[in-house]
C-alpha positions in Angstrom: 0.0 0.0 0.0 1.3 3.5 -0.9 1.3 6.0 1.9 1.5 9.6 0.7 0.2 13.1 1.4 0.6 16.7 0.3 1.8 19.4 2.5 0.4 23.0 2.7 2.4 23.9 -0.5 1.0 20.9 -2.4 4.3 19.1 -2.3 3.7 15.3 -2.3 5.6 13.2 0.2 5.8 9.4 0.1 6.2 7.5 3.3 8.4 4.4 3.4 8.6 2.0 6.2 12.4 1.5 5.9 15.2 2.0 8.4 16.5 5.6 8.0 20.3 6.1 7.8 22.4 6.7 10.9 20.7 6.2 14.2 17.4 8.0 13.4 13.9 6.6 14.1 12.6 8.7 11.2 13.7 11.1 8.6 12.0 13.8 6.5 13.4 15.1 3.3 13.4 18.8 2.5 10.3 19.9 0.6 12.8 21.3 -2.0 14.0 17.7 -2.7 13.0 15.9 -5.9 10.4 13.3 -4.8 10.6 14.0 -1.1 10.3 11.1 1.2 9.7 10.3 4.9 11.4 7.2 6.2 10.1 5.5 9.4 11.9 2.6 11.1 9.5 -0.4 10.7 10.8 -2.1 13.9 9.4 0.6 16.3 6.7 -0.1 18.8 3.1 1.0 18.1 3.4 4.1 20.3 6.8 5.1 19.0 5.7 4.6 15.4 2.8 7.0 16.0 5.1 9.5 17.6 7.7 9.4 14.9 5.2 9.5 12.1 3.6 12.6 13.6 7.0 14.2 14.1 8.2 13.6 10.5 4.8 14.8 9.0 5.1 18.0 11.0 8.5 18.5 9.5 7.0 18.2 6.1 4.3 20.8 6.8 6.4 23.1 8.9 9.9 22.7 7.5 11.4 25.8 8.9 10.4 25.1 12.5 13.0 24.1 15.1 13.5 20.5 16.1 12.5 21.5 19.6 9.1 22.9 18.5 8.4 19.9 16.2 9.3 17.4 19.0 7.1 19.2 21.6 4.1 19.2 19.3 4.6 15.6 18.1 5.0 14.4 21.7 1.9 16.2 22.8 -0.2 14.9 19.9 1.1 11.4 20.3 0.3 11.3 24.0 -3.2 12.6 23.5 -3.9 10.1 20.7 -2.5 7.3 22.8 -4.6 8.3 25.9 -7.8 8.5 23.8 -7.1 5.1 22.1 -6.6 3.4 25.4 -9.7 5.0 26.8 -11.9 4.3 23.8 -10.7 0.8 23.0 -9.5 -0.4 26.4 -6.0 -1.1 25.2 
């Protein structure tokens, strides 16, 4: 299945579930790249996958924002989603 989306500028990103280079959990290409990609480590836990996916998608939408701001937002969204899923589905 192909996973893709367009950011605010209409730039399409493809998501691949492949181990990023170095010691990263995820990696987002610059929106100025040809055929920008997001890579997510496929071996992550469910909660870590959600967190890293949110984090990298935020980079695609808000490329110029600092790593600190993106991390804080991603962690907050991930935590809220996880809390709701546990509550709703008794996980």
